[in-house]
C-alpha positions in Angstrom: 10.4 -36.7 -62.0 7.1 -35.9 -60.4 5.0 -38.5 -58.7 1.3 -38.2 -58.3 1.8 -37.2 -54.6 4.2 -34.3 -55.4 1.8 -33.1 -58.1 -0.9 -32.7 -55.5 1.3 -30.6 -53.2 2.5 -28.1 -55.8 0.4 -24.9 -55.5 -1.1 -25.9 -52.1 -0.1 -24.8 -48.7 0.3 -27.6 -46.1 -1.9 -27.8 -43.1 1.2 -27.3 -40.9 2.0 -23.9 -42.4 -1.7 -22.8 -42.0 -1.7 -24.1 -38.4 1.5 -22.2 -37.7 0.2 -19.0 -39.1 -3.0 -19.4 -37.1 -1.1 -20.0 -33.9 1.1 -17.0 -34.5 -2.0 -14.9 -35.0 -3.4 -16.2 -31.6 -0.1 -15.3 -29.9 -0.2 -11.7 -31.3 -3.9 -11.3 -30.2 -3.0 -12.7 -26.7 -0.1 -10.2 -26.4 -2.3 -7.3 -27.4 -5.0 -8.4 -24.9 -2.2 -8.7 -22.2 -1.1 -5.1 -22.8 -4.7 -3.9 -22.4 -5.2 -6.0 -19.3 -2.0 -4.8 -17.7 -3.0 -1.2 -18.3 -6.4 -1.9 -16.7 -4.8 -3.5 -13.7 -2.4 -0.6 -13.2 -5.2 1.9 -13.4 -7.5 0.0 -11.1 -4.9 -1.0 -8.4 -1.8 0.9 -9.1 -3.0 4.5 -9.0 -4.9 4.3 -5.7 -2.0 2.3 -4.0 0.6 4.8 -5.4 -1.4 7.7 -3.8 -1.5 5.9 -0.4 2.2 5.1 -0.5 3.1 8.7 -1.3 1.1 9.9 1.7 2.6 7.2 3.9 6.0 8.6 2.9 5.0 11.8 4.6 3.3 10.4 7.7 5.7 7.5 8.7 8.9 9.6 9.0 7.1 11.9 11.4 6.0 8.9 13.4 9.5 7.5 13.4 10.9 10.8 14.7 8.2 10.9 17.3 9.0 7.4 18.4 12.7 8.3 18.7 11.8 11.3 20.8 9.6 9.1 23.0 12.5 6.7 23.5 14.9 9.5 24.4 12.4 10.8 26.9 11.8 7.3 28.5 15.6 6.8 28.7 16.1 10.1 30.5 13.1 9.5 32.8 13.8 5.9 34.2 11.6 4.2 31.6 8.6 6.4 32.1 6.9 7.8 29.0 5.4 11.3 28.8 1.6 11.9 29.2 1.4 13.8 25.9 3.5 14.6 22.9 3.7 18.2 24.0 6.2 17.2 26.7 8.7 16.3 24.0 9.1 19.8 22.5 11.7 21.3 22.3 14.1 19.1 24.3 13.5 15.8 22.5 11.7 16.9 19.4 12.5 20.1 17.5 9.0 20.4 16.1 5.7 20.3 17.8 4.4 16.8 17.1 0.8 17.8 17.9 0.6 20.0 14.8 -1.2 18.5 11.9 0.7 16.9 9.0 -0.3 18.3 5.7 -0.8 15.7 2.9 -0.6 16.3 -0.8 -4.4 16.2 -1.2 -4.9 18.9 1.5 -5.9 16.4 4.2 -4.5 17.2 7.7 -3.4 14.2 9.7 -2.6 14.3 13.4 -0.5 11.9 15.5 -2.4 10.0 18.2 -0.2 9.1 21.1 -1.3 6.4 23.6 1.1 6.4 26.5 2.1 2.9 27.4 1.6 1.5 30.9 4.3 -0.3 32.9 4.4 -3.9 31.8 2.6 -3.4 28.4 3.7 -6.0 25.8 6.1 -4.8 23.1 3.4 -5.1 20.4 1.3 -2.4 22.1 0.4 0.4 19.7 1.6 3.7 21.1 1.4 6.0 18.0 -1.0 6.1 15.1 -2.7 8.9 13.1 -6.1 10.2 12.5 -7.9 10.4 10.1 -7.0 7.3 8.1 -5.5 7.7 4.7 -8.3 7.0 2.3 -8.3 5.5 -1.2 -10.9 4.2 -3.6 -10.8 1.7 -6.4 -13.3 0.3 -8.8 -13.4 -3.4 -9.5 -15.9 -5.2 -11.8 -18.2 -2.1 -11.6 -18.2 -1.9 -7.8 -16.5 0.8 -5.8 -14.3 -0.3 -2.9 -13.2 2.1 -0.2 -10.0 1.6 1.6 -8.6 3.2 4.8 -5.0 3.0 5.8 -3.6 3.7 9.3 0.1 3.4 10.2 0.7 2.3 13.7 3.9 2.3 15.7 4.3 -0.3 18.4 6.2 0.0 21.7 9.1 -2.0 20.2 9.4 0.4 17.3 7.9 -1.8 14.6 5.5 0.0 12.2 2.4 -1.7 11.0 -0.1 -0.8 8.2 -3.7 -1.4 9.1 -5.9 -1.6 6.1 -9.7 -1.5 6.3 -11.5 -2.5 3.1 -15.2 -1.4 2.9 -17.4 -2.8 0.1 -20.6 -1.2 -1.2 -22.7 -3.0 1.3 -20.7 -1.6 4.2 -18.9 -4.8 5.0 -15.5 -4.2 6.5 -12.4 -6.4 6.2 -9.4 -5.5 8.4 -5.9 -6.5 7.5 -2.7 -5.7 9.4 0.8 -6.2 8.1 4.3 -5.0 8.9 5.4 -1.8 7.1 8.8 -2.3 5.6 9.6 0.9 3.7 
């Protein structure tokens, strides 16, 4: 037996069903927007950082081998370090560490050695490279230049120094330990 209330519901969709379909539509739209946002973020941040990391994977191993050769030299010479990297070849380093390192983009990077003095603290930078590894990204219509330099300290720790330069020429320097 049909009551007056059930007669009104027959042939009509309840507001709960309509609301659920509407919410489902919003979830689908949000998911699609999320995919496009993710792609945009990967293009904006991922590609330049990926290029820097691939270049670091060439430079840092050479720096590590140079550091190892410097330590061997210092051990053999009563804790004294050489005046230049040339003194390491061929006894402590098989390759000439003063030769440029060729990067994938054709850039040539050279190691810069800063001989430590007696009593220098363990966080003194003794090896880095020049020129810095450069990258550029565009964010909200503005180009941002970045320069990365990998520095080896007297204690063997490697740090990444990042200089961010905005379109007005303002520089922001960050330094963090390199753990790769």
